[in-house]
N, C-alpha and C positions, 0 to 999 in steps of 0.2 A: 559789860565792859564797854567804855565810850572811846571813841577816836583817838582823844588826846591821851587817855593812858596807854594805849597801843602803841602811839607814836614815842611817848615816853620810855616805854620799854624797849622798843626798838632801838631808839638812838642812845639811851642810857649807857652808862659806864659801870661795869661789874668789875671790880678788882679781882684778879685771880690769884689762886695759890700758887706758890713756886712748883713748876713741873706740870703744871695744868696743860692739856693739849686742846687747842681749840679748832674744829674743822668746820667747813661751811655746811656740810651735811652729815649727820650721824655724828658718832665719836662723843666726846664729854660735853655735857650740856652747858650752855653759854649763860643763858639768863632765864631765870624762871622755867627751867627745863625745856626751853625751846631752842630749836638750832636756829642759825642765821637765815635759812631758806624759809622756816616758817615764819619767822618775824618779818622778813622781807614781804612774803604773801600777804600777811595780817596788814601791814602798811598799805599794800596794794588794794586791798579790798575796802579798807576805811576810805581810801581817796576815792576809788570807783564809786562808792556808795553816795559820796558828796558831788559827783558830776553833775552839772546843770542840764537842763532841756531834755531829760529823760535818758540821757547817755549812759546812766548807771544800769539800765535794761539791757544794753546792746553791747557794752564794753566789758569783756572778761577781764579780771584782774591779771592774767598771764599776758594780755596784750598790753596793758600799761606798763607791767614788770618788762616786757620785750622792748616796749618803746624807750623805756629809761635805760636799760641795759646797752641796748644796741645804738642809742644816741650817744652814749659814753663811749662806746667801741668805736663808732663811725667817727667821733671827735680824734681818737687816738689814729684812726686810718687816715683821717687827713693830715695831721700832724706829722706822721710818717711819711706819707706822700709827698708833703713839702721838704721834709728832709732828703729824701731819696732822689727827688726831681730837681728842685732848685738848690738843695746844699750840695748833693753828690753829682749832679747832673745826669743821673741815669735816664734812659730812654723812657718815654711816657708808659708803655705797656710792662716794662720791667719794674718801674716804680710802683704802679698800680698793683702788680701782682704780689710783690714782697709785701707792700703795706697791707693787702686785703688778706693775704693768709696769716698775718700776725695778728691782726684785729680779730678775724673771724675765730682764731683759735682762742683768743680771750672771751669773745662772746660766746662760744661754745662751753667753756668752763663756767662761767658766771650764769647763763642761762640753765644748764644742768641743775647746778648747785643751788641757785637761788630762786629762780624763776618758775622752773617746771618741777623742781625738787625730786628729780628722777633717783631711783634707786636701782634700776636695771642695770644689767652689765654695760660697762663702757664699751667694749669692744665693737658689739654690733650697732651701737649708737654713733660710734666716732666713724665707722664704715658707711652707714648710712647719710650722716653728716657731710663726709668726704663727697660723696656722690651728689649731694644737694648743692654744695658749695662749687663743685665743678661745673655743674649746670648753670649755677646762678653766675659765675665767673665768666663762662664763654658767652652765655646769652646777654649779661646786664653790664659787667665790667669792661670785658673788652668789646663786645658787640656795641652797646650803647654808649658806654664811657668814651672809648677809642674813637668810634665813628663821630661823636658830637665834639671832639677834641680834633679830628681830621678836617672837619668842615668849618673850623674856626672858633668854636667855644672854647674860653678859657678852661684849662684842666680842671680848676676847683670846681666850676659851675656843671662841666659834664660829668664828673664824680658824684655830684649833689642828686642830679638828674637819675643817674644810673643807681645811687641809693635808694631813690623813692620807690623805683621798680623792684630792686632786690628786696626791700622791706616787707612788701606784701608776699612776695614769694616764701622768703625765707620763714615768716612767720607761720604762715600756712604749713609748711614742711615741719618745723620744729613742733608745732603744737599736735598736729595729727598724723605725723609719720615717726620721727625721730624719737619724740617723748610722748608717745601715746601712753605710756604707763604712769602719766603725771598724777597729781592728787588734785588737780584742778578740775 
């Protein structure tokens, strides 16, 4: 199967019969007996195979999926941060906190279902994730983000720097601790 046909299958539209339930993992098959998590992973594999400069040998499909999902949720985080800080006038640490919790909740759901395709019990994973984001929050969001804002860096830029630090930490924790049952 070539890459283009996988992309077509991933992005294609399949009409569903009335009453059909579509879930991100498991449940009723959505397209060619593959759930969205499998299709997402297939697409990441196609893209990774085409990376230049030998990167395909060192970049895992789950790393690309993490970058895509977390890039999206980071954008959501920045939009919420702007709304809470500039729109509602909340203090920076409170605006960081609310935006962070909402965006990371979305990240957990999307990474669990699409990227790592985990079928382990969600309770223990959510507990491990809560510990990881608490450490991440204290070290990078409040620590790095607030410190950089305090010394004069604009709050969006300080959040971007903190985001780069947290990305490396969170991918490592998600891949090798939280979703270690992954099919990757």
